MMTF fields as JSON, N, C-alpha, C and O atoms, coordinates in Angstrom:
{
  "mmtfVersion": "1.0.0",
  "mmtfProducer": "UNKNOWN",
  "numBonds": 399,
  "numAtoms": 400,
  "numGroups": 100,
  "numChains": 1,
  "numModels": 1,
  "chainsPerModel": [1],
  "groupsPerChain": [100],
  "chainIdList": ["A"],
  "bondAtomList": [4, 2, 8, 6, 12, 10, 16, 14, 20, 18, 24, 22, 28, 26, 32, 30, 36, 34, 40, 38, 44, 42, 48, 46, 52, 50, 56, 54, 60, 58, 64, 62, 68, 66, 72, 70, 76, 74, 80, 78, 84, 82, 88, 86, 92, 90, 96, 94, 100, 98, 104, 102, 108, 106, 112, 110, 116, 114, 120, 118, 124, 122, 128, 126, 132, 130, 136, 134, 140, 138, 144, 142, 148, 146, 152, 150, 156, 154, 160, 158, 164, 162, 168, 166, 172, 170, 176, 174, 180, 178, 184, 182, 188, 186, 192, 190, 196, 194, 200, 198, 204, 202, 208, 206, 212, 210, 216, 214, 220, 218, 224, 222, 228, 226, 232, 230, 236, 234, 240, 238, 244, 242, 248, 246, 252, 250, 256, 254, 260, 258, 264, 262, 268, 266, 272, 270, 276, 274, 280, 278, 284, 282, 288, 286, 292, 290, 296, 294, 300, 298, 304, 302, 308, 306, 312, 310, 316, 314, 320, 318, 324, 322, 328, 326, 332, 330, 336, 334, 340, 338, 344, 342, 348, 346, 352, 350, 356, 354, 360, 358, 364, 362, 368, 366, 372, 370, 376, 374, 380, 378, 384, 382, 388, 386, 392, 390, 396, 394],
  "bondOrderList": [1, 1, 1, 1, 1, 1, 1, 1, 1, 1, 1, 1, 1, 1, 1, 1, 1, 1, 1, 1, 1, 1, 1, 1, 1, 1, 1, 1, 1, 1, 1, 1, 1, 1, 1, 1, 1, 1, 1, 1, 1, 1, 1, 1, 1, 1, 1, 1, 1, 1, 1, 1, 1, 1, 1, 1, 1, 1, 1, 1, 1, 1, 1, 1, 1, 1, 1, 1, 1, 1, 1, 1, 1, 1, 1, 1, 1, 1, 1, 1, 1, 1, 1, 1, 1, 1, 1, 1, 1, 1, 1, 1, 1, 1, 1, 1, 1, 1, 1],
  "groupList": [{"groupName": "MET", "atomNameList": ["N", "CA", "C", "O"], "elementList": ["N", "C", "C", "O"], "formalChargeList": [0, 0, 0, 0], "bondAtomList": [1, 0, 2, 1, 3, 2], "bondOrderList": [1, 1, 2], "singleLetterCode": "M", "chemCompType": "L-PEPTIDE LINKING"}, {"groupName": "ALA", "atomNameList": ["N", "CA", "C", "O"], "elementList": ["N", "C", "C", "O"], "formalChargeList": [0, 0, 0, 0], "bondAtomList": [1, 0, 2, 1, 3, 2], "bondOrderList": [1, 1, 2], "singleLetterCode": "A", "chemCompType": "L-PEPTIDE LINKING"}, {"groupName": "TYR", "atomNameList": ["N", "CA", "C", "O"], "elementList": ["N", "C", "C", "O"], "formalChargeList": [0, 0, 0, 0], "bondAtomList": [1, 0, 2, 1, 3, 2], "bondOrderList": [1, 1, 2], "singleLetterCode": "Y", "chemCompType": "L-PEPTIDE LINKING"}, {"groupName": "VAL", "atomNameList": ["N", "CA", "C", "O"], "elementList": ["N", "C", "C", "O"], "formalChargeList": [0, 0, 0, 0], "bondAtomList": [1, 0, 2, 1, 3, 2], "bondOrderList": [1, 1, 2], "singleLetterCode": "V", "chemCompType": "L-PEPTIDE LINKING"}, {"groupName": "PRO", "atomNameList": ["N", "CA", "C", "O"], "elementList": ["N", "C", "C", "O"], "formalChargeList": [0, 0, 0, 0], "bondAtomList": [1, 0, 2, 1, 3, 2], "bondOrderList": [1, 1, 2], "singleLetterCode": "P", "chemCompType": "L-PEPTIDE LINKING"}, {"groupName": "GLY", "atomNameList": ["N", "CA", "C", "O"], "elementList": ["N", "C", "C", "O"], "formalChargeList": [0, 0, 0, 0], "bondAtomList": [1, 0, 2, 1, 3, 2], "bondOrderList": [1, 1, 2], "singleLetterCode": "G", "chemCompType": "PEPTIDE LINKING"}, {"groupName": "TRP", "atomNameList": ["N", "CA", "C", "O"], "elementList": ["N", "C", "C", "O"], "formalChargeList": [0, 0, 0, 0], "bondAtomList": [1, 0, 2, 1, 3, 2], "bondOrderList": [1, 1, 2], "singleLetterCode": "W", "chemCompType": "L-PEPTIDE LINKING"}, {"groupName": "ASP", "atomNameList": ["N", "CA", "C", "O"], "elementList": ["N", "C", "C", "O"], "formalChargeList": [0, 0, 0, 0], "bondAtomList": [1, 0, 2, 1, 3, 2], "bondOrderList": [1, 1, 2], "singleLetterCode": "D", "chemCompType": "L-PEPTIDE LINKING"}, {"groupName": "GLU", "atomNameList": ["N", "CA", "C", "O"], "elementList": ["N", "C", "C", "O"], "formalChargeList": [0, 0, 0, 0], "bondAtomList": [1, 0, 2, 1, 3, 2], "bondOrderList": [1, 1, 2], "singleLetterCode": "E", "chemCompType": "L-PEPTIDE LINKING"}, {"groupName": "SER", "atomNameList": ["N", "CA", "C", "O"], "elementList": ["N", "C", "C", "O"], "formalChargeList": [0, 0, 0, 0], "bondAtomList": [1, 0, 2, 1, 3, 2], "bondOrderList": [1, 1, 2], "singleLetterCode": "S", "chemCompType": "L-PEPTIDE LINKING"}, {"groupName": "LYS", "atomNameList": ["N", "CA", "C", "O"], "elementList": ["N", "C", "C", "O"], "formalChargeList": [0, 0, 0, 0], "bondAtomList": [1, 0, 2, 1, 3, 2], "bondOrderList": [1, 1, 2], "singleLetterCode": "K", "chemCompType": "L-PEPTIDE LINKING"}, {"groupName": "LEU", "atomNameList": ["N", "CA", "C", "O"], "elementList": ["N", "C", "C", "O"], "formalChargeList": [0, 0, 0, 0], "bondAtomList": [1, 0, 2, 1, 3, 2], "bondOrderList": [1, 1, 2], "singleLetterCode": "L", "chemCompType": "L-PEPTIDE LINKING"}, {"groupName": "PHE", "atomNameList": ["N", "CA", "C", "O"], "elementList": ["N", "C", "C", "O"], "formalChargeList": [0, 0, 0, 0], "bondAtomList": [1, 0, 2, 1, 3, 2], "bondOrderList": [1, 1, 2], "singleLetterCode": "F", "chemCompType": "L-PEPTIDE LINKING"}, {"groupName": "ASN", "atomNameList": ["N", "CA", "C", "O"], "elementList": ["N", "C", "C", "O"], "formalChargeList": [0, 0, 0, 0], "bondAtomList": [1, 0, 2, 1, 3, 2], "bondOrderList": [1, 1, 2], "singleLetterCode": "N", "chemCompType": "L-PEPTIDE LINKING"}, {"groupName": "CYS", "atomNameList": ["N", "CA", "C", "O"], "elementList": ["N", "C", "C", "O"], "formalChargeList": [0, 0, 0, 0], "bondAtomList": [1, 0, 2, 1, 3, 2], "bondOrderList": [1, 1, 2], "singleLetterCode": "C", "chemCompType": "L-PEPTIDE LINKING"}, {"groupName": "ARG", "atomNameList": ["N", "CA", "C", "O"], "elementList": ["N", "C", "C", "O"], "formalChargeList": [0, 0, 0, 0], "bondAtomList": [1, 0, 2, 1, 3, 2], "bondOrderList": [1, 1, 2], "singleLetterCode": "R", "chemCompType": "L-PEPTIDE LINKING"}, {"groupName": "ILE", "atomNameList": ["N", "CA", "C", "O"], "elementList": ["N", "C", "C", "O"], "formalChargeList": [0, 0, 0, 0], "bondAtomList": [1, 0, 2, 1, 3, 2], "bondOrderList": [1, 1, 2], "singleLetterCode": "I", "chemCompType": "L-PEPTIDE LINKING"}, {"groupName": "GLN", "atomNameList": ["N", "CA", "C", "O"], "elementList": ["N", "C", "C", "O"], "formalChargeList": [0, 0, 0, 0], "bondAtomList": [1, 0, 2, 1, 3, 2], "bondOrderList": [1, 1, 2], "singleLetterCode": "Q", "chemCompType": "L-PEPTIDE LINKING"}, {"groupName": "HIS", "atomNameList": ["N", "CA", "C", "O"], "elementList": ["N", "C", "C", "O"], "formalChargeList": [0, 0, 0, 0], "bondAtomList": [1, 0, 2, 1, 3, 2], "bondOrderList": [1, 1, 2], "singleLetterCode": "H", "chemCompType": "L-PEPTIDE LINKING"}, {"groupName": "THR", "atomNameList": ["N", "CA", "C", "O"], "elementList": ["N", "C", "C", "O"], "formalChargeList": [0, 0, 0, 0], "bondAtomList": [1, 0, 2, 1, 3, 2], "bondOrderList": [1, 1, 2], "singleLetterCode": "T", "chemCompType": "L-PEPTIDE LINKING"}],
  "groupTypeList": [0, 1, 1, 2, 1, 1, 0, 3, 4, 5, 6, 7, 1, 4, 5, 8, 4, 1, 7, 3, 9, 1, 10, 4, 7, 1, 11, 3, 11, 12, 13, 4, 3, 11, 7, 13, 9, 4, 13, 5, 14, 5, 13, 4, 15, 12, 5, 15, 7, 7, 10, 15, 15, 9, 4, 11, 12, 12, 1, 9, 9, 7, 3, 9, 4, 0, 11, 16, 17, 9, 5, 1, 13, 7, 1, 12, 11, 18, 1, 1, 3, 11, 15, 10, 12, 17, 10, 15, 4, 17, 1, 7, 18, 3, 18, 14, 7, 11, 1, 19],
  "groupIdList": [1, 2, 3, 4, 5, 6, 7, 8, 9, 10, 11, 12, 13, 14, 15, 16, 17, 18, 19, 20, 21, 22, 23, 24, 25, 26, 27, 28, 29, 30, 31, 32, 33, 34, 35, 36, 37, 38, 39, 40, 41, 42, 43, 44, 45, 46, 47, 48, 49, 50, 51, 52, 53, 54, 55, 56, 57, 58, 59, 60, 61, 62, 63, 64, 65, 66, 67, 68, 69, 70, 71, 72, 73, 74, 75, 76, 77, 78, 79, 80, 81, 82, 83, 84, 85, 86, 87, 88, 89, 90, 91, 92, 93, 94, 95, 96, 97, 98, 99, 100],
  "secStructList": [7, 7, 2, 2, 2, 2, 1, 1, 1, 7, 7, 7, 7, 1, 1, 1, 7, 6, 6, 1, 7, 7, 7, 7, 1, 1, 7, 7, 7, 5, 1, 7, 7, 7, 7, 7, 1, 6, 6, 6, 6, 7, 7, 1, 6, 6, 6, 6, 6, 6, 6, 6, 6, 7, 4, 4, 4, 4, 7, 1, 6, 6, 1, 7, 7, 7, 7, 5, 5, 7, 7, 6, 6, 7, 1, 1, 1, 7, 1, 2, 2, 2, 2, 2, 2, 2, 2, 2, 2, 2, 2, 6, 6, 7, 7, 7, 7, 5, 7, 7],
  "xCoordList": [155.607, 154.364, 154.643, 154.005, 155.829, 155.972, 156.844, 156.537, 157.559, 157.839, 156.974, 157.32, 155.894, 155.21, 154.095, 153.115, 153.82, 153.038, 153.799, 153.239, 154.86, 155.465, 155.855, 156.122, 155.87, 156.627, 155.531, 155.644, 154.528, 153.841, 153.2, 153.273, 152.304, 151.594, 150.597, 150.581, 149.44, 148.063, 147.063, 145.836, 147.842, 147.39, 146.13, 145.283, 146.611, 145.359, 144.253, 144.598, 143.161, 142.229, 141.765, 142.061, 140.757, 139.847, 139.393, 138.976, 139.347, 139.553, 140.458, 140.493, 141.157, 141.979, 142.959, 143.619, 143.073, 143.992, 145.558, 146.352, 146.166, 147.307, 148.232, 149.301, 148.445, 149.663, 149.814, 150.687, 148.712, 149.453, 149.914, 149.728, 150.748, 151.412, 151.61, 151.922, 151.421, 151.235, 152.972, 153.415, 153.603, 155.185, 156.02, 156.416, 156.24, 156.729, 158.618, 159.18, 159.135, 160.845, 161.456, 162.413, 161.234, 162.765, 161.669, 160.545, 162.509, 162.217, 163.277, 164.409, 162.802, 163.519, 163.296, 163.096, 163.285, 162.723, 163.595, 164.619, 163.089, 164.215, 163.307, 162.149, 164.501, 163.512, 162.673, 161.476, 163.156, 161.325, 161.437, 162.538, 160.469, 160.128, 160.328, 159.221, 160.809, 161.143, 160.801, 160.929, 160.441, 160.639, 159.607, 159.818, 158.336, 157.307, 157.339, 156.8, 158.314, 158.038, 159.223, 160.141, 158.586, 159.26, 160.976, 161.475, 161.653, 163.625, 163.492, 164.32, 162.291, 162.543, 161.966, 162.279, 161.181, 160.384, 158.977, 158.697, 158.611, 158.507, 156.649, 156.112, 155.93, 154.887, 153.7, 153.382, 153.095, 152.599, 150.529, 149.561, 150.693, 149.262, 149.403, 148.556, 150.352, 149.975, 149.997, 149.721, 150.402, 150.372, 151.104, 152.321, 150.635, 150.894, 150.943, 151.215, 150.525, 150.341, 151.876, 152.336, 152.132, 153.955, 154.865, 155.446, 154.698, 155.489, 154.772, 155.245, 153.618, 153.038, 152.907, 152.871, 152.842, 153.005, 154.771, 155.175, 155.384, 156.927, 158.082, 158.949, 157.498, 158.931, 159.838, 159.84, 160.437, 161.475, 161.298, 162.154, 160.611, 160.143, 159.315, 158.634, 159.318, 159.604, 160.41, 160.22, 161.39, 162.577, 163.098, 163.549, 163.059, 163.991, 164.023, 164.001, 164.079, 164.628, 163.326, 163.568, 162.275, 161.059, 160.921, 159.909, 161.671, 161.832, 162.531, 163.605, 161.591, 162.493, 163.782, 164.124, 164.561, 165.67, 165.608, 165.1, 166.539, 166.211, 167.393, 168.305, 167.323, 168.006, 167.602, 167.081, 167.913, 167.496, 168.693, 169.906, 167.435, 168.413, 167.875, 166.781, 168.887, 168.477, 169.263, 170.184, 169.155, 170.532, 170.993, 170.287, 172.461, 173.704, 172.869, 172.671, 172.367, 171.937, 170.606, 170.161, 169.901, 168.828, 168.065, 167.952, 167.283, 167.498, 166.271, 165.538, 165.498, 164.321, 164.571, 164.516, 164.901, 164.991, 166.766, 167.79, 166.722, 168.411, 168.792, 167.928, 170.161, 170.611, 171.266, 171.544, 171.754, 171.263, 170.248, 170.499, 168.833, 167.848, 167.766, 166.998, 168.397, 168.5, 169.118, 168.659, 170.481, 171.318, 171.308, 171.991, 170.299, 169.743, 168.433, 168.046, 168.065, 167.164, 168.014, 168.086, 168.662, 170.232, 170.198, 169.89, 170.68, 171.355, 170.119, 170.218, 169.349, 168.224, 168.0, 168.155, 167.646, 167.789, 168.723, 168.507, 169.76, 171.386, 171.978, 172.4, 171.693, 171.205, 171.157, 171.769, 170.146, 169.245, 169.654, 168.777, 170.701, 171.392, 170.078, 170.15, 169.121, 168.509, 169.219, 169.368, 169.883, 170.484, 169.539, 168.454, 170.552, 169.78, 170.593, 171.482, 171.07, 171.878, 172.032, 171.289, 172.308, 172.199, 172.795, 173.819, 172.238, 172.994, 172.846, 171.985, 173.564, 173.149, 173.941, 173.865],
  "yCoordList": [341.869, 342.812, 343.833, 344.339, 344.18, 345.83, 344.848, 345.102, 344.125, 343.336, 342.845, 342.852, 342.393, 341.415, 342.613, 342.024, 343.683, 344.297, 345.304, 346.138, 345.076, 346.372, 345.101, 345.606, 344.367, 342.987, 342.139, 341.76, 341.992, 340.473, 341.822, 343.015, 340.844, 341.792, 341.608, 340.869, 342.423, 342.169, 343.134, 343.065, 343.977, 344.93, 346.323, 347.018, 346.201, 347.265, 347.161, 346.89, 347.169, 347.222, 347.708, 348.861, 346.714, 347.039, 348.262, 348.557, 349.18, 350.548, 351.426, 352.651, 350.708, 352.195, 352.627, 351.922, 354.477, 354.811, 354.262, 354.544, 353.4, 352.437, 353.491, 353.05, 355.125, 356.112, 356.186, 356.595, 355.671, 355.763, 354.177, 353.211, 354.494, 353.23, 352.835, 353.624, 351.664, 351.632, 351.137, 350.686, 351.692, 350.619, 351.897, 352.773, 351.943, 352.459, 353.074, 352.186, 354.196, 354.158, 353.421, 352.728, 353.394, 352.475, 351.519, 351.209, 351.15, 349.68, 349.743, 349.261, 350.317, 349.811, 348.832, 349.398, 347.044, 346.596, 345.657, 345.105, 345.495, 345.749, 343.977, 343.795, 342.761, 341.561, 341.529, 341.408, 341.632, 341.004, 339.687, 339.433, 338.554, 337.474, 337.093, 336.776, 336.998, 336.888, 335.397, 335.209, 334.731, 332.582, 332.955, 333.686, 332.164, 331.497, 329.73, 328.711, 330.031, 327.86, 327.473, 328.088, 325.825, 325.21, 325.167, 324.839, 325.679, 326.094, 327.368, 328.103, 328.009, 329.466, 329.567, 328.885, 330.52, 330.48, 328.773, 328.203, 328.582, 327.547, 327.728, 326.753, 328.692, 329.066, 327.859, 327.786, 326.85, 325.916, 326.799, 326.506, 327.207, 328.279, 328.634, 328.36, 329.11, 328.87, 327.657, 327.698, 326.445, 325.681, 325.344, 325.338, 325.019, 325.284, 326.637, 326.712, 327.684, 328.536, 329.343, 330.484, 328.557, 329.478, 330.478, 331.562, 329.789, 330.478, 332.183, 333.269, 331.608, 333.268, 334.317, 335.539, 333.594, 334.832, 334.719, 334.284, 334.905, 335.149, 336.179, 336.087, 337.075, 338.484, 337.393, 337.287, 336.744, 335.866, 335.416, 335.559, 335.135, 334.539, 335.798, 335.357, 337.298, 338.055, 339.306, 340.506, 338.582, 339.87, 339.827, 338.754, 340.64, 340.848, 342.793, 343.797, 342.591, 343.633, 345.223, 346.259, 344.699, 345.376, 345.782, 346.459, 345.56, 345.825, 347.262, 347.627, 347.973, 349.2, 348.629, 347.448, 349.84, 349.558, 349.956, 350.97, 348.426, 348.263, 348.684, 349.445, 348.299, 348.249, 347.509, 348.004, 345.819, 345.087, 345.251, 345.411, 345.089, 345.446, 344.093, 344.011, 343.091, 342.069, 341.306, 340.822, 340.961, 340.378, 339.492, 338.714, 339.332, 338.065, 337.05, 336.127, 336.748, 335.769, 335.197, 334.529, 335.432, 335.265, 334.162, 333.765, 333.438, 331.434, 331.725, 330.803, 332.855, 332.464, 332.758, 332.008, 334.056, 334.816, 334.358, 334.864, 333.701, 332.602, 333.623, 334.209, 334.318, 335.187, 334.726, 335.547, 333.058, 332.47, 332.844, 333.362, 332.721, 333.167, 335.045, 335.741, 335.261, 337.008, 337.042, 337.394, 336.44, 336.233, 336.017, 336.386, 335.273, 334.339, 335.627, 335.776, 336.23, 337.313, 337.982, 337.683, 338.993, 339.895, 339.693, 340.426, 338.299, 338.101, 338.771, 339.652, 338.355, 338.28, 339.837, 340.053, 340.917, 342.108, 342.535, 342.788, 342.728, 342.44, 342.012, 342.756, 340.331, 340.57, 340.898, 340.707, 341.725, 343.038, 343.938, 344.681, 344.202, 345.714, 346.803, 347.925, 345.751, 346.56, 346.526, 345.443, 348.539, 348.211, 347.51, 347.739, 346.612, 345.866, 345.786, 345.212, 346.414, 346.565, 345.305, 344.511, 344.833, 343.652, 343.901, 343.32, 344.632, 344.825, 344.505, 345.126, 342.929, 342.01, 342.531, 341.967],
  "zCoordList": [60.584, 59.486, 58.774, 57.851, 59.332, 58.007, 56.468, 55.303, 56.729, 55.901, 55.086, 53.905, 55.346, 54.735, 54.613, 54.156, 54.749, 54.028, 52.924, 52.212, 52.966, 52.086, 50.751, 49.661, 50.785, 50.126, 49.204, 48.038, 50.056, 49.42, 48.714, 49.009, 47.272, 46.291, 47.013, 47.997, 46.489, 46.626, 47.236, 47.292, 47.641, 49.086, 48.391, 48.952, 46.901, 45.853, 46.357, 47.507, 46.374, 46.406, 45.239, 44.925, 44.191, 42.688, 42.817, 43.937, 41.87, 41.81, 42.267, 42.151, 42.778, 43.172, 42.323, 41.56, 42.57, 41.627, 41.345, 42.242, 40.032, 39.965, 40.129, 39.707, 40.679, 40.136, 42.318, 43.084, 42.471, 44.303, 44.292, 43.552, 45.749, 46.097, 47.534, 48.425, 47.669, 49.316, 50.064, 51.12, 48.375, 48.987, 49.564, 48.794, 50.84, 51.589, 50.562, 49.921, 50.58, 49.989, 51.128, 50.784, 52.069, 52.99, 53.512, 53.116, 54.642, 55.447, 56.616, 56.566, 57.511, 58.625, 59.794, 60.868, 59.826, 60.385, 61.411, 61.008, 62.885, 64.327, 64.523, 64.898, 64.051, 64.503, 63.673, 63.933, 62.524, 61.716, 61.305, 60.816, 61.357, 60.621, 59.43, 58.995, 58.945, 57.424, 56.387, 55.177, 57.236, 56.495, 57.721, 58.689, 57.342, 58.053, 57.475, 57.906, 56.229, 56.278, 57.382, 57.925, 57.421, 58.01, 58.501, 59.577, 57.119, 57.567, 57.742, 57.204, 58.629, 59.274, 61.026, 62.002, 60.902, 62.006, 62.311, 63.366, 61.294, 61.175, 61.453, 61.979, 61.173, 61.983, 61.335, 60.148, 62.602, 61.952, 61.424, 60.723, 61.773, 61.569, 59.686, 58.835, 59.539, 58.057, 57.125, 55.926, 57.899, 56.493, 55.536, 55.723, 54.42, 53.306, 52.201, 51.002, 53.272, 52.681, 53.335, 53.291, 53.688, 54.714, 53.357, 53.407, 52.567, 51.736, 50.9, 50.562, 50.889, 50.645, 51.762, 51.615, 52.938, 54.171, 54.22, 55.299, 53.647, 54.076, 53.189, 52.321, 53.968, 52.872, 52.347, 51.121, 52.875, 52.315, 50.55, 49.677, 50.477, 49.046, 48.13, 47.204, 48.305, 47.469, 47.78, 47.581, 48.348, 48.222, 46.611, 46.209, 45.957, 44.567, 44.15, 44.862, 42.824, 42.75, 43.506, 44.125, 43.087, 43.278, 44.728, 44.903, 45.876, 47.353, 47.454, 46.975, 48.228, 49.212, 49.48, 49.434, 49.819, 50.323, 51.956, 52.435, 52.949, 53.924, 55.051, 54.727, 55.964, 57.274, 58.343, 59.342, 58.113, 59.238, 60.705, 60.835, 61.663, 63.166, 64.028, 64.588, 63.993, 65.223, 65.85, 65.192, 67.29, 68.198, 67.664, 67.024, 67.779, 66.96, 67.874, 67.084, 68.88, 70.025, 69.945, 70.879, 68.816, 69.027, 68.622, 67.463, 70.126, 69.033, 68.698, 69.054, 68.005, 67.469, 66.267, 65.292, 66.311, 64.602, 64.05, 64.51, 63.39, 63.263, 62.805, 62.153, 62.894, 61.61, 60.564, 59.69, 60.348, 59.03, 58.366, 57.278, 58.762, 57.703, 57.575, 56.911, 58.094, 58.281, 56.624, 55.538, 57.137, 55.727, 54.426, 53.47, 54.609, 53.134, 52.626, 51.468, 53.537, 53.309, 52.216, 51.025, 52.92, 52.815, 51.185, 50.245, 51.312, 49.494, 48.659, 47.806, 48.958, 47.403, 46.91, 45.708, 47.763, 47.525, 46.932, 45.747, 47.326, 47.341, 45.397, 44.512, 45.432, 43.919, 43.175, 42.124, 43.565, 42.144, 42.764, 43.205, 43.001, 43.434, 44.76, 45.263, 44.824, 45.748, 47.303, 47.869, 48.308, 49.344, 50.63, 51.165, 50.753, 52.144, 52.631, 52.003, 54.53, 55.156, 56.343, 55.766, 57.131, 58.109, 59.531, 59.891, 60.192, 61.706, 62.39, 63.014, 63.298, 64.196, 65.374, 66.466]
}
């Protein structure tokens, strides 16, 4: 939820001051679900909206620096998905560490 709230746009209500941001200065994520598409966790509740609900597809130069922690043998959160996610902000020179 923290990754989703920090990366997916659309949280500002109409009329909110533009100089106040809900974006965190940094993220520490523990076992985050970053991909809700069929290739990730495949959450069937999201249906065709899976990319809209997946932080993986919003990782860019605009995200906050982050540390992701996860168990190396976690059967639900595959390390390959976490490494795929990590590469996206790093490609845009955003600090993103992964500890498994």
